[in-house]
MMTF fields as JSON, N, C-alpha, C and O atoms, coordinates in Angstrom:
{
  "mmtfVersion": "1.0.0",
  "mmtfProducer": "UNKNOWN",
  "numBonds": 335,
  "numAtoms": 336,
  "numGroups": 84,
  "numChains": 1,
  "numModels": 1,
  "chainsPerModel": [1],
  "groupsPerChain": [84],
  "chainIdList": ["A"],
  "bondAtomList": [4, 2, 8, 6, 12, 10, 16, 14, 20, 18, 24, 22, 28, 26, 32, 30, 36, 34, 40, 38, 44, 42, 48, 46, 52, 50, 56, 54, 60, 58, 64, 62, 68, 66, 72, 70, 76, 74, 80, 78, 84, 82, 88, 86, 92, 90, 96, 94, 100, 98, 104, 102, 108, 106, 112, 110, 116, 114, 120, 118, 124, 122, 128, 126, 132, 130, 136, 134, 140, 138, 144, 142, 148, 146, 152, 150, 156, 154, 160, 158, 164, 162, 168, 166, 172, 170, 176, 174, 180, 178, 184, 182, 188, 186, 192, 190, 196, 194, 200, 198, 204, 202, 208, 206, 212, 210, 216, 214, 220, 218, 224, 222, 228, 226, 232, 230, 236, 234, 240, 238, 244, 242, 248, 246, 252, 250, 256, 254, 260, 258, 264, 262, 268, 266, 272, 270, 276, 274, 280, 278, 284, 282, 288, 286, 292, 290, 296, 294, 300, 298, 304, 302, 308, 306, 312, 310, 316, 314, 320, 318, 324, 322, 328, 326, 332, 330],
  "bondOrderList": [1, 1, 1, 1, 1, 1, 1, 1, 1, 1, 1, 1, 1, 1, 1, 1, 1, 1, 1, 1, 1, 1, 1, 1, 1, 1, 1, 1, 1, 1, 1, 1, 1, 1, 1, 1, 1, 1, 1, 1, 1, 1, 1, 1, 1, 1, 1, 1, 1, 1, 1, 1, 1, 1, 1, 1, 1, 1, 1, 1, 1, 1, 1, 1, 1, 1, 1, 1, 1, 1, 1, 1, 1, 1, 1, 1, 1, 1, 1, 1, 1, 1, 1],
  "groupList": [{"groupName": "MET", "atomNameList": ["N", "CA", "C", "O"], "elementList": ["N", "C", "C", "O"], "formalChargeList": [0, 0, 0, 0], "bondAtomList": [1, 0, 2, 1, 3, 2], "bondOrderList": [1, 1, 2], "singleLetterCode": "M", "chemCompType": "L-PEPTIDE LINKING"}, {"groupName": "LEU", "atomNameList": ["N", "CA", "C", "O"], "elementList": ["N", "C", "C", "O"], "formalChargeList": [0, 0, 0, 0], "bondAtomList": [1, 0, 2, 1, 3, 2], "bondOrderList": [1, 1, 2], "singleLetterCode": "L", "chemCompType": "L-PEPTIDE LINKING"}, {"groupName": "GLU", "atomNameList": ["N", "CA", "C", "O"], "elementList": ["N", "C", "C", "O"], "formalChargeList": [0, 0, 0, 0], "bondAtomList": [1, 0, 2, 1, 3, 2], "bondOrderList": [1, 1, 2], "singleLetterCode": "E", "chemCompType": "L-PEPTIDE LINKING"}, {"groupName": "SER", "atomNameList": ["N", "CA", "C", "O"], "elementList": ["N", "C", "C", "O"], "formalChargeList": [0, 0, 0, 0], "bondAtomList": [1, 0, 2, 1, 3, 2], "bondOrderList": [1, 1, 2], "singleLetterCode": "S", "chemCompType": "L-PEPTIDE LINKING"}, {"groupName": "LYS", "atomNameList": ["N", "CA", "C", "O"], "elementList": ["N", "C", "C", "O"], "formalChargeList": [0, 0, 0, 0], "bondAtomList": [1, 0, 2, 1, 3, 2], "bondOrderList": [1, 1, 2], "singleLetterCode": "K", "chemCompType": "L-PEPTIDE LINKING"}, {"groupName": "PHE", "atomNameList": ["N", "CA", "C", "O"], "elementList": ["N", "C", "C", "O"], "formalChargeList": [0, 0, 0, 0], "bondAtomList": [1, 0, 2, 1, 3, 2], "bondOrderList": [1, 1, 2], "singleLetterCode": "F", "chemCompType": "L-PEPTIDE LINKING"}, {"groupName": "ARG", "atomNameList": ["N", "CA", "C", "O"], "elementList": ["N", "C", "C", "O"], "formalChargeList": [0, 0, 0, 0], "bondAtomList": [1, 0, 2, 1, 3, 2], "bondOrderList": [1, 1, 2], "singleLetterCode": "R", "chemCompType": "L-PEPTIDE LINKING"}, {"groupName": "GLN", "atomNameList": ["N", "CA", "C", "O"], "elementList": ["N", "C", "C", "O"], "formalChargeList": [0, 0, 0, 0], "bondAtomList": [1, 0, 2, 1, 3, 2], "bondOrderList": [1, 1, 2], "singleLetterCode": "Q", "chemCompType": "L-PEPTIDE LINKING"}, {"groupName": "ALA", "atomNameList": ["N", "CA", "C", "O"], "elementList": ["N", "C", "C", "O"], "formalChargeList": [0, 0, 0, 0], "bondAtomList": [1, 0, 2, 1, 3, 2], "bondOrderList": [1, 1, 2], "singleLetterCode": "A", "chemCompType": "L-PEPTIDE LINKING"}, {"groupName": "ASN", "atomNameList": ["N", "CA", "C", "O"], "elementList": ["N", "C", "C", "O"], "formalChargeList": [0, 0, 0, 0], "bondAtomList": [1, 0, 2, 1, 3, 2], "bondOrderList": [1, 1, 2], "singleLetterCode": "N", "chemCompType": "L-PEPTIDE LINKING"}, {"groupName": "ASP", "atomNameList": ["N", "CA", "C", "O"], "elementList": ["N", "C", "C", "O"], "formalChargeList": [0, 0, 0, 0], "bondAtomList": [1, 0, 2, 1, 3, 2], "bondOrderList": [1, 1, 2], "singleLetterCode": "D", "chemCompType": "L-PEPTIDE LINKING"}, {"groupName": "ILE", "atomNameList": ["N", "CA", "C", "O"], "elementList": ["N", "C", "C", "O"], "formalChargeList": [0, 0, 0, 0], "bondAtomList": [1, 0, 2, 1, 3, 2], "bondOrderList": [1, 1, 2], "singleLetterCode": "I", "chemCompType": "L-PEPTIDE LINKING"}, {"groupName": "VAL", "atomNameList": ["N", "CA", "C", "O"], "elementList": ["N", "C", "C", "O"], "formalChargeList": [0, 0, 0, 0], "bondAtomList": [1, 0, 2, 1, 3, 2], "bondOrderList": [1, 1, 2], "singleLetterCode": "V", "chemCompType": "L-PEPTIDE LINKING"}, {"groupName": "THR", "atomNameList": ["N", "CA", "C", "O"], "elementList": ["N", "C", "C", "O"], "formalChargeList": [0, 0, 0, 0], "bondAtomList": [1, 0, 2, 1, 3, 2], "bondOrderList": [1, 1, 2], "singleLetterCode": "T", "chemCompType": "L-PEPTIDE LINKING"}, {"groupName": "GLY", "atomNameList": ["N", "CA", "C", "O"], "elementList": ["N", "C", "C", "O"], "formalChargeList": [0, 0, 0, 0], "bondAtomList": [1, 0, 2, 1, 3, 2], "bondOrderList": [1, 1, 2], "singleLetterCode": "G", "chemCompType": "PEPTIDE LINKING"}, {"groupName": "HIS", "atomNameList": ["N", "CA", "C", "O"], "elementList": ["N", "C", "C", "O"], "formalChargeList": [0, 0, 0, 0], "bondAtomList": [1, 0, 2, 1, 3, 2], "bondOrderList": [1, 1, 2], "singleLetterCode": "H", "chemCompType": "L-PEPTIDE LINKING"}, {"groupName": "TYR", "atomNameList": ["N", "CA", "C", "O"], "elementList": ["N", "C", "C", "O"], "formalChargeList": [0, 0, 0, 0], "bondAtomList": [1, 0, 2, 1, 3, 2], "bondOrderList": [1, 1, 2], "singleLetterCode": "Y", "chemCompType": "L-PEPTIDE LINKING"}],
  "groupTypeList": [0, 1, 2, 3, 2, 1, 4, 5, 6, 7, 8, 9, 10, 1, 2, 0, 4, 1, 9, 4, 8, 9, 8, 2, 11, 2, 12, 6, 12, 1, 10, 9, 4, 9, 1, 2, 4, 13, 11, 9, 2, 7, 6, 12, 6, 1, 2, 8, 9, 7, 8, 1, 11, 10, 14, 1, 13, 3, 2, 4, 9, 15, 1, 10, 1, 3, 1, 4, 2, 3, 7, 10, 7, 6, 5, 7, 16, 5, 9, 4, 3, 2, 6, 1],
  "groupIdList": [1, 2, 3, 4, 5, 6, 7, 8, 9, 10, 11, 12, 13, 14, 15, 16, 17, 18, 19, 20, 21, 22, 23, 24, 25, 26, 27, 28, 29, 30, 31, 32, 33, 34, 35, 36, 37, 38, 39, 40, 41, 42, 43, 44, 45, 46, 47, 48, 49, 50, 51, 52, 53, 54, 55, 56, 57, 58, 59, 60, 61, 62, 63, 64, 65, 66, 67, 68, 69, 70, 71, 72, 73, 74, 75, 76, 77, 78, 79, 80, 81, 82, 83, 84],
  "secStructList": [7, 2, 2, 2, 2, 2, 2, 2, 2, 2, 2, 2, 2, 2, 2, 2, 2, 2, 2, 2, 2, 2, 2, 2, 2, 2, 2, 2, 2, 2, 2, 2, 2, 2, 2, 2, 2, 2, 2, 2, 2, 2, 2, 2, 2, 2, 2, 2, 2, 2, 2, 2, 2, 2, 2, 2, 2, 2, 2, 2, 2, 2, 2, 2, 2, 2, 2, 2, 2, 2, 2, 2, 2, 2, 2, 2, 2, 2, 2, 2, 2, 2, 2, 7],
  "xCoordList": [0.788, -0.084, 0.946, 0.733, 1.919, 3.011, 3.506, 3.725, 3.746, 4.383, 3.322, 3.726, 2.06, 1.077, 0.916, 0.838, 0.859, 0.782, 1.951, 1.77, 3.156, 4.353, 4.101, 4.141, 3.842, 3.519, 2.289, 2.356, 1.267, 0.305, 0.939, 0.618, 1.8, 2.005, 3.144, 3.054, 3.909, 4.896, 4.215, 4.808, 3.174, 2.216, 1.599, 1.54, 1.058, 0.528, 1.543, 1.204, 2.649, 4.066, 3.941, 3.583, 4.34, 4.695, 3.452, 3.644, 2.172, 1.151, 1.099, 0.776, 1.424, 1.502, 2.736, 2.707, 3.727, 4.896, 4.425, 4.485, 3.888, 3.256, 2.272, 2.238, 1.536, 0.523, 1.213, 0.716, 2.327, 3.093, 3.865, 3.858, 4.298, 5.151, 4.117, 4.405, 3.083, 2.147, 1.51, 1.272, 1.346, 1.081, 2.176, 1.937, 3.264, 4.288, 4.653, 5.12, 4.555, 4.44, 3.257, 3.474, 2.127, 0.906, 1.424, 1.466, 1.823, 2.386, 3.372, 3.353, 4.279, 5.454, 4.505, 4.625, 3.713, 3.155, 2.249, 2.222, 1.588, 0.824, 1.853, 1.689, 3.07, 4.126, 4.387, 4.299, 4.702, 5.324, 4.053, 4.313, 3.061, 1.908, 1.78, 1.479, 1.986, 1.968, 3.043, 2.813, 4.232, 5.352, 5.238, 5.482, 4.931, 4.594, 3.464, 3.689, 2.366, 1.429, 2.244, 2.196, 2.937, 3.681, 4.643, 4.518, 5.296, 6.46, 5.482, 5.716, 4.352, 3.543, 3.094, 3.1, 2.716, 2.282, 3.501, 3.325, 4.626, 5.533, 5.983, 6.429, 5.879, 6.147, 5.22, 5.735, 4.015, 3.125, 3.149, 2.891, 3.451, 4.05, 5.279, 5.201, 6.119, 7.345, 7.146, 7.637, 6.233, 5.675, 4.932, 5.114, 4.121, 3.444, 4.396, 4.173, 5.315, 6.273, 7.153, 7.602, 7.358, 8.34, 7.726, 8.355, 6.278, 5.36, 5.176, 5.085, 5.146, 5.14, 6.383, 6.356, 7.419, 8.582, 8.865, 9.272, 8.731, 8.68, 7.859, 8.405, 6.554, 5.745, 6.284, 6.299, 6.745, 7.293, 8.633, 8.915, 9.356, 10.492, 10.139, 10.899, 8.893, 8.627, 8.161, 8.458, 7.44, 6.957, 7.961, 7.842, 8.996, 10.193, 10.784, 11.021, 11.063, 11.475, 10.864, 11.51, 9.438, 8.543, 8.827, 8.908, 8.981, 8.847, 10.377, 10.617, 11.28, 12.631, 12.702, 13.195, 12.172, 11.899, 11.325, 11.774, 10.085, 9.134, 10.092, 10.251, 10.601, 11.535, 12.564, 12.63, 13.29, 14.25, 13.616, 14.176, 12.52, 11.734, 11.415, 11.686, 10.794, 10.461, 11.859, 11.955, 12.837, 14.143, 14.481, 14.855, 14.386, 15.048, 13.894, 14.303, 12.772, 11.737, 12.055, 11.916, 12.472, 12.826, 13.963, 13.932, 14.804, 16.29, 15.944, 16.494, 15.108, 14.999, 14.176, 14.482, 13.074, 12.392, 13.166, 13.003, 14.126, 14.967, 15.882, 16.06, 16.369, 17.169, 16.62, 17.277, 15.214, 14.329, 14.079, 14.108, 13.87, 13.69, 14.612, 14.411, 16.017, 17.145, 17.476, 18.001, 17.144, 17.299, 16.345, 16.674, 15.313, 14.321, 14.41, 13.469],
  "yCoordList": [-1.228, 0.215, 1.326, 2.356, 1.186, 2.374, 2.742, 3.916, 1.56, 2.024, 2.544, 3.14, 2.249, 2.833, 4.261, 5.063, 4.658, 5.96, 6.72, 7.828, 6.214, 6.885, 7.217, 8.334, 6.107, 6.218, 7.238, 8.061, 7.251, 8.367, 9.871, 10.799, 9.999, 11.385, 11.547, 12.578, 10.791, 11.138, 11.286, 11.936, 10.837, 11.067, 12.448, 13.214, 12.749, 13.966, 15.093, 16.248, 14.787, 15.811, 16.191, 17.282, 14.981, 15.248, 15.89, 16.719, 15.511, 16.238, 17.909, 18.728, 18.2, 19.633, 20.372, 21.596, 19.714, 20.214, 20.58, 21.665, 19.242, 19.429, 20.804, 21.611, 20.693, 21.867, 23.312, 24.314, 23.35, 24.54, 24.821, 25.911, 24.074, 24.153, 24.443, 25.223, 23.873, 24.244, 25.805, 26.667, 25.922, 27.368, 28.297, 29.085, 28.085, 29.034, 28.837, 29.858, 28.008, 27.863, 28.765, 29.528, 28.765, 29.617, 31.04, 31.624, 31.581, 32.941, 33.103, 34.214, 32.319, 32.633, 32.869, 33.88, 32.042, 32.111, 33.469, 34.165, 33.821, 35.101, 36.1, 36.864, 36.256, 37.122, 37.144, 38.23, 36.123, 36.224, 36.679, 37.497, 36.342, 36.899, 38.515, 39.266, 39.036, 40.472, 40.957, 41.943, 40.417, 40.988, 41.02, 42.092, 40.083, 39.837, 40.933, 41.476, 41.29, 42.196, 43.549, 44.199, 44.046, 45.22, 45.226, 46.221, 44.489, 44.298, 44.747, 45.724, 43.898, 44.344, 45.811, 46.517, 46.272, 47.667, 48.736, 49.757, 48.445, 49.073, 49.039, 50.052, 47.991, 47.633, 48.646, 49.355, 48.718, 49.445, 50.797, 51.485, 51.34, 52.82, 53.011, 53.938, 52.33, 52.459, 52.764, 53.76, 51.704, 51.752, 53.192, 53.828, 53.569, 54.659, 56.093, 57.131, 55.925, 56.908, 57.11, 58.166, 55.79, 55.814, 56.331, 56.822, 56.08, 56.525, 58.152, 58.94, 58.43, 59.983, 60.623, 61.635, 60.166, 60.938, 60.692, 61.667, 59.671, 59.499, 60.596, 61.39, 60.797, 61.888, 63.13, 63.939, 63.53, 64.789, 64.997, 66.168, 64.203, 64.134, 64.402, 64.948, 63.925, 64.037, 65.576, 66.334, 65.789, 67.217, 68.45, 69.53, 68.003, 69.08, 69.032, 70.108, 67.862, 67.951, 68.712, 69.35, 68.704, 69.3, 70.795, 71.555, 71.239, 72.699, 73.192, 74.397, 72.34, 72.803, 73.171, 74.228, 72.211, 72.499, 73.589, 74.428, 73.667, 74.879, 76.226, 77.087, 76.198, 77.263, 77.794, 78.932, 76.742, 76.824, 77.412, 78.316, 76.931, 77.572, 78.899, 79.766, 79.252, 80.676, 81.608, 82.598, 81.118, 81.796, 82.118, 83.26, 81.048, 81.155, 82.237, 83.263, 81.982, 82.932, 84.529, 85.461, 84.706, 85.816, 86.534, 87.685, 85.799, 86.289, 86.377, 87.354, 85.675, 85.961, 87.27, 88.184, 87.313, 88.622, 89.946, 90.904, 89.878, 90.687, 91.226, 92.41, 90.24, 90.377, 91.079, 91.942, 90.747, 91.151, 92.869, 93.783, 93.037, 94.472, 95.337, 96.496, 94.706, 95.54, 96.012, 97.087, 95.201, 95.446, 96.574, 97.136, 96.847, 97.545, 99.032, 99.793],
  "zCoordList": [0.101, 0.05, 0.075, -0.565, 0.7, 0.763, -0.458, -0.755, -1.38, -2.479, -3.709, -4.708, -3.486, -4.204, -3.918, -4.849, -2.609, -2.353, -2.834, -3.339, -2.721, -3.295, -4.728, -5.243, -5.273, -7.047, -7.17, -8.084, -6.397, -6.47, -6.273, -7.015, -5.275, -4.997, -6.362, -7.028, -6.639, -7.69, -8.975, -9.836, -9.223, -10.493, -10.428, -11.39, -8.975, -8.709, -8.714, -8.972, -8.46, -8.575, -9.993, -10.438, -10.726, -12.281, -13.008, -13.898, -12.635, -13.215, -12.916, -13.777, -11.728, -11.461, -11.97, -12.102, -12.233, -12.951, -14.396, -14.976, -14.862, -16.374, -16.628, -17.556, -15.436, -15.659, -15.469, -15.983, -14.739, -14.501, -15.88, -16.453, -16.166, -17.68, -18.861, -19.768, -18.809, -19.904, -19.504, -20.349, -18.397, -17.988, -18.705, -19.62, -18.188, -18.701, -20.324, -20.829, -20.973, -22.466, -22.904, -23.846, -22.373, -22.546, -22.674, -23.757, -21.505, -21.401, -22.323, -22.853, -22.712, -23.697, -24.964, -25.656, -25.182, -26.691, -26.641, -27.656, -25.615, -25.661, -25.864, -26.815, -25.012, -25.31, -26.669, -27.242, -27.315, -28.533, -29.463, -30.345, -29.376, -30.265, -29.904, -30.832, -28.665, -28.5, -29.295, -29.995, -29.316, -29.741, -31.242, -31.795, -31.896, -33.264, -33.724, -34.806, -33.081, -33.197, -33.15, -34.194, -32.18, -31.874, -33.305, -34.02, -33.605, -34.872, -36.085, -36.796, -36.225, -37.48, -37.375, -38.383, -36.216, -36.334, -36.555, -37.219, -36.004, -36.458, -37.913, -38.452, -38.485, -39.762, -40.561, -41.426, -40.317, -40.962, -40.854, -41.841, -39.682, -39.387, -40.513, -41.319, -40.524, -41.119, -42.445, -42.977, -43.184, -44.589, -44.9, -45.937, -43.892, -44.089, -43.927, -44.55, -43.109, -43.19, -44.277, -44.721, -44.687, -45.942, -47.359, -48.297, -47.257, -48.38, -48.276, -49.217, -46.898, -46.814, -47.161, -47.862, -46.765, -47.229, -48.702, -49.334, -49.274, -50.909, -51.386, -52.152, -51.047, -51.597, -51.24, -52.167, -50.135, -49.824, -50.541, -50.797, -50.844, -51.666, -53.267, -54.067, -53.528, -54.983, -55.184, -56.107, -54.184, -54.191, -54.149, -54.728, -53.302, -53.212, -54.582, -55.133, -55.225, -56.563, -57.506, -58.338, -57.445, -58.318, -58.077, -59.042, -56.8, -56.613, -56.787, -56.858, -56.847, -57.03, -58.599, -58.995, -59.428, -60.858, -61.152, -61.933, -60.424, -60.653, -60.491, -61.356, -59.368, -58.95, -60.087, -60.552, -60.384, -61.593, -62.846, -63.467, -63.193, -64.489, -64.177, -65.008, -62.935, -62.654, -62.772, -63.496, -61.972, -62.175, -63.392, -63.658, -64.403, -65.612, -66.347, -66.891, -66.316, -66.863, -66.389, -67.182, -65.08, -64.56, -65.304, -65.74, -65.361, -66.145, -67.336, -67.846, -68.247, -69.616, -69.686, -70.451, -68.813, -68.731, -68.624, -69.379, -67.481, -67.343, -68.501, -68.785, -69.05, -70.161, -71.198, -71.779, -71.575, -72.699, -72.226, -73.049, -70.949, -70.517, -70.665, -71.027, -70.322, -70.365, -72.045, -72.336, -72.827, -74.154, -74.781, -75.826, -74.203, -74.468, -74.053, -74.278]
}
């Protein structure tokens, strides 16, 4: 009878350890999912910011070209008005 009680206690101890390990695994899985969510959110923000930077860079290039054209026209107008 003593031997069966010992085995029963050992089985209970092993089951408790298993339950504890499973609980720790669940916590780690949840942590990993939260980290993946955070990484994905950061990736989306990065892509949005990169799209904004690209758009602003394109607008700057357009404005630089427009400014150069305006300066060229101003210079041409100035030269024409000097000749008259």
